[in-house]
C-alpha positions as CSV (number, residue, x, y, z in Angstrom):
1,X,96.9,115.7,104.2
2,X,100.2,116.9,103.9
3,X,103.2,115.3,101.9
4,X,104.7,113.6,105.1
5,X,101.4,112.2,106.0
6,X,100.7,110.9,102.5
7,X,104.3,109.4,102.4
8,X,103.8,107.7,105.7
9,X,100.4,106.3,104.7
10,X,101.8,104.9,101.4
11,X,104.8,103.3,102.9
12,X,102.6,101.6,105.5
13,X,100.3,100.3,102.8
14,X,103.5,99.0,100.9
15,X,104.8,97.3,104.0
16,X,101.3,95.5,104.5
17,X,101.2,94.4,100.8
18,X,104.7,93.2,100.9
19,X,104.0,91.1,104.0
20,X,100.8,89.6,102.4
21,X,102.9,88.8,99.3
22,X,105.6,87.2,101.2
23,X,103.0,85.0,103.1
24,X,101.3,84.0,99.7
25,X,104.7,83.3,98.1
26,X,105.5,80.8,100.9
27,X,102.9,78.3,99.8
28,X,102.8,79.2,96.2
29,X,104.4,76.4,94.0
30,X,103.5,77.7,90.5
31,X,100.3,77.3,88.3
32,X,99.2,73.7,87.9
33,X,97.5,72.9,84.6
34,X,93.8,73.1,84.8
35,X,93.8,74.0,88.5
36,X,91.5,77.1,89.2
37,X,92.8,77.3,92.8
38,X,96.4,77.7,91.7
39,X,95.4,80.1,88.9
40,X,93.4,82.2,91.5
41,X,96.6,82.2,93.9
42,X,98.7,83.4,91.0
43,X,96.4,86.1,90.0
44,X,96.3,87.1,93.6
45,X,100.1,87.3,93.7
46,X,100.3,89.3,90.5
47,X,97.8,91.9,91.8
48,X,99.8,92.3,94.9
49,X,103.0,92.7,93.0
50,X,101.4,95.4,90.8
51,X,99.8,97.2,93.8
52,X,103.5,97.2,95.5
53,X,105.0,98.5,92.2
54,X,102.4,101.4,91.9
55,X,103.0,102.3,95.6
56,X,106.5,102.4,95.1
57,X,106.2,104.5,92.1
58,X,104.0,106.9,93.9
59,X,106.4,107.1,96.9
60,X,109.3,107.9,94.5
61,X,107.2,110.6,92.7
62,X,106.4,112.1,96.2
63,X,110.0,112.1,97.3
64,X,111.0,113.8,94.1
65,X,108.2,116.2,94.5
66,X,106.3,115.3,91.3
67,X,102.9,115.3,93.2
68,X,102.3,118.4,95.3
């Protein structure tokens, strides 16, 4: 897989995860005390945010030529 294909794939994944995060944020109103469902939703949101952050870092590294 060349650099362009890898970059396109990462950007596609980032767009998908960003859309998923936006959808989950629409209905998230914070963590309610002693509510496992709201805690699960919060955890899912944090995982998506971290995945997006990781993809953005990898995309930036690819654009700068760090990963060859």
